[in-house]
N, C-alpha and C positions, 0 to 999 in steps of 0.2 A: 763299396766295401767288400771285403773277403769274408765269406761265411764258413768256408771249409777249404781244405787243401785242394788246390787246383780249380776252385770255382770262385767266381766273384759275382756280386750282384750290384749292378749300377744303381745309383740313387734315383728313386722314382720308377725303377724298372722291376717288375715282378719275376722276370725270367732269369735263371742262372746262366752264366756265361763261362765258357772254358777259358782258363788263363793261357793255355797253349796256342789256341787257333782263334778264339773269339766266337766260336759257334755255341749254339744253345741246345744241341741234340745230345742226349745221354742215354746209355743203356745200363740197366741194373743187373748185375750178376749176383743172384742170391746165394749161389753155391759158395762163392768166394767172399761175399760181402762187399763187393766193389761197385762203384759207380763210374762208368767208363764213357769218355767222349767218343762218339761214333765217327767223328771226323778225323781226329789225329791219334786216337788211342790212349790219350793221357788218362791215368787213373786219378779221377778227381777226388775220390773218397774210398776208404777201405773199411768203414765202420757203419755201413747201412744196416738197418734192422731187418732180420729175416722174419717175415710174417707168416711163414708156412707152419706146418704141424711140427711138434716137438719130437715126433718119432720118425724113424727111418724105415724104409721098405726097399726091397731089392727085386721083388716080382710083382706082377699085377695082382695076383691072388692075395699076397701079403698086404698090399696097399688097400685093396677093397675090404679085407677083414679088419684092418685097423682104422679105417675111416669112420668118423663119428657123424657124418652128415648124410642126409637122405638124398633122394633124387632131386634134380633141379626143379624150380618152379616152372610150370607150363600153363599157358593161357588156354590151351585146348582142353584142359580138364576144368570141370565146373568150379571146383574149389581150389583150383591152381595147384593141387597136389600137396597142400599144406595141412589138411585136416587129419585128425586121427580116425583110424578105421578099427572097429571092433569086429573081430573075425566071427563068423557064424559057427565055427567048430568049437565045441566045448572042451578046449584044451588050453593049458597055460603056455608061457613062453618056452618052457623046457619040453613041451610035447606031452606032459602028463595030463590025464583026464581030470577035469574039475569035479570036485566033490558035489554031492547032491545039495548040500546046504548052500553052497556058493552059486550053484547053477541058477537058482531062482533070482538071486541078486544080478548076476550077469545078464540074464534074460531081460530084466527091467532096464538095466543100463543100456543094453543094445537097442531096446525099443525106443527109449527117449533119445538115444544118440541118432537114430534114423530120423526121428521127428525134428530134432534140432537142425539137422543138415538141410532140410527143405522147409524152413519156417517162414519163408516169404515167397511171393510170386516171382521175384527176381531170381532167387536161387533155383526155383523149380523150372523156370524158363531156361536158365543156363544148363541145368541138367539135361533137359530134353534136347536142347540145341546142340550141345557138345557131343551127345550120343549120335545124333543125326549126322553131324559133321565128320565124326570118325568113320561112320558107315560110308558116306558119300566119298570121302577122301580115299578110303581103302578101295572102293570100286573103281575110282578114276586113277589110282596110282600116284596121288599127290605126295610129294616129299614132306618131311616134318617141318622144314622151314616155311613152306607155303601154308601148312596147316596152322602154324602159330600166327602167321599174318592174317589168315582168314578169321581165326578166333579173335584177334585184336579188332578187326573191322566189325565183327558181330557185336562185340562188347561195347564198342563205340556207338553202334546203331541202337543197341538196347538202352544205353545211357541216355540217348536223345529221344527215346520212346517211339522209334520208328517201327518197331515190331508190333505195337499195339494196333489191332484192326487188321493185321496181315498174318498169314500163316508163317509159323517158325521155319518150315521147310524152304519156303521161297527166299527168305532172308539169308538162311544158311547157304543155299545154293548160289545166291548172288555174291555172298562174301567169298566163297571158294573161287568163283569165276574172276572176281576182282583180284584176289591174291595170285591167281595163275597169271594174270596180265602183269601184275607188279614184278613177279619173279621170272617173267618171259617163258612160261611153261606153255607149250602148244596144246591148249585145251580150248576148244570152241564151245560156244554156248549150247549148241545142239547136242554135244556130247554130255554136258552136264544135265541138260533137260532129260536125256534118255535114261539117266540113272536116278534122277530126283523123283520125289514123291509129289510133284506138283506140275503144273503145265508151264509152257513157255511164256504165256502172257504175264503170269504172276511174277516169274523170275525176272523178266525184262523190266517190269515196273519197279521191282525191288532194286535192280541194278541202277536204274536211273535215279531212284530216290536216294540210295546210299551215296552215289557220286555227288549229288547236289547238296546233301545235308551233312555228310560226315567229312571231317577234315582228313582226307587221304588223297595222296598223289598217285593217280592211276594213269600210266602211259597209254597212248592209243594202241589199238591192236595192229600189229604189223605182219605183213605177209612173209617177211624174212624169218620171223620166229617159227613159222610153220614148215619151212623148207627141210630141216633135219628130219622131222618125223615123217613127212610125206615121202621124202627120198628113201628113207629106211623101209617104209611099207612097199614102195615100188621097186626096191633093190636096184637103185641107180648107182652108176659109178661116180667116183669122187670128182672127176672133171665135169660131169653133167651138173652136179650140185654147185660147184664153183661158178659155172656159167649161169645157172639160174639165179644165184645170188647177185651176180654182176647185173643181170637184166632188171632184177627188182630194184637195185640201187639206182640204176639209170632212170627207171620209171618214177622212183620217188623224187629224184632230183628234177625230173621234168614235170612233177606234179600230176602225173597220170593216175596215181593210186588214190587220189582224193575222192571220197565217196564211193569207193569200190570195196566189195567184200574181199577181205584178205585171202580167203580160201580160193576164190576165183583167180586172183592175181598170182598166187603161189602156184596153182595148178597150171595156168597158162605159161608161166616162166619155165616150169619144168618141162612142159610140152615143147616149147621152142628150143630149150637147151638140149632136149633129147634128140631133136632133129638135127641141130647143128653138130653135136658130138657123136651122132650116129648111135645113139643109145635110146631108141624110140620106145615110147609107150603110147597106147591108144588113148583117145580122148575119153573113152568109157572107163578104162582102168584108172586114169587120173581123177576123173570125176567121182569115182567110187570112194577113193581114199580121201579126197578133199571135201566130201560131203556137199557137193554142189552138182548142178545138172551139167550135161554135155553142152547144152546151149550156152551156159555161162562160160565154160572153158573156151568155146569157140569164139564167143564175142570178145572176151578179154584177149585172146590170142590175136585176133585181127586188130584190136586197138593198139597192142604193144608193138606188133610188126610195123603198123602204119606210122605210129608216133615216134618210134625209135629208129625207123629206117633200117631195120635188120634185113640184110641180104641173104641170099641162098637159102631161103625158107620157102618151102612149097607145101601147100595144104594137100592132105589126102583124104 
C-alpha cells in the first residue's frame, strides 16, 4: 500500500520503499521539509515535521544564547551532569547580593543539598572515582571519548560489586587502560602505573578481573598501535614507519607476535625498518621510548629477521 507520495509500504514489510527505484534509503531535509530518496533523488514527501527549535539563529553566539538546554549528559561526572548546583557565592541569578534574612535560608539549603548528593556509598564511591579518573586522564592525555568509555567500564564494575575489597584507584586505572585498548590509544600499562596512586600488581589484578566479569569487548594489545607514537618520539621518516608497519603485519600473519610484548615487537620492527631505509636508530634509543630493555629489542630483532627471512640486514 502507498502511505505517502513517492513511498509505498509492502504488505507485511515494515520498511518504506521508493516508488521510483525500489530502494529503501531516504534522507530528511528539515530545512525544506522534504524526505528524499538517496538513490534516485525522488522527493518522496514534502510535509515532514521539523522537530528543531521554533526560533532561528544566524551566529554561534546567538544560538548559544537562545538555547534552553544545558550541557550533554556525561558518564565521567559522578551525577552525569544532571543535578542542580547551589553556588557558594551569596548572590542571586542577576548578580545582586543576597539579603541577610535570605542568607541563612540559603545556607541551610546549600548544606542539605551537599548532604543529599552523597547520601549513599554508591554516590560517594562515584564521586571519588570520577575525580581520580579526571586527574589520571589529564596526566596521560586521554581524549574525552576514551574517558567516557572508561567511566562506563567503571560503572559496570561498580554495579557488579567488583570494587568492594579493592582500592578505587586500581579499578579506575584498569578502566582507563582498557578504554585505551578499545580506542586503540597507544598507552601501555607501565605508563598508567607511573601516574596512578597504586602499584602494578593491584592494577593488573583489576584488569584481569574486569575483563573476566564485566561484559566489555576489549581487543588484544597490538604492536601496530604503538608504531605512530614511537616513530614520532624517534623522529623517523614516513618510509621507515611504513616499512615497520609492513614488518609487523607479516609477523602477525606468520603468528610470530603471539605471546610477545607489543612494545618489543614494535621496537624491533622500527629497528629493522631503520636499517633497511637507512634511517637508523640505536637499540638504546628505541628501548628507551618503547619502555623495554635493549636485550628484548635484540631478541625480537633476531626472531623477526630469522622468521621473515629479511635480507640485507646486518647487526651492529
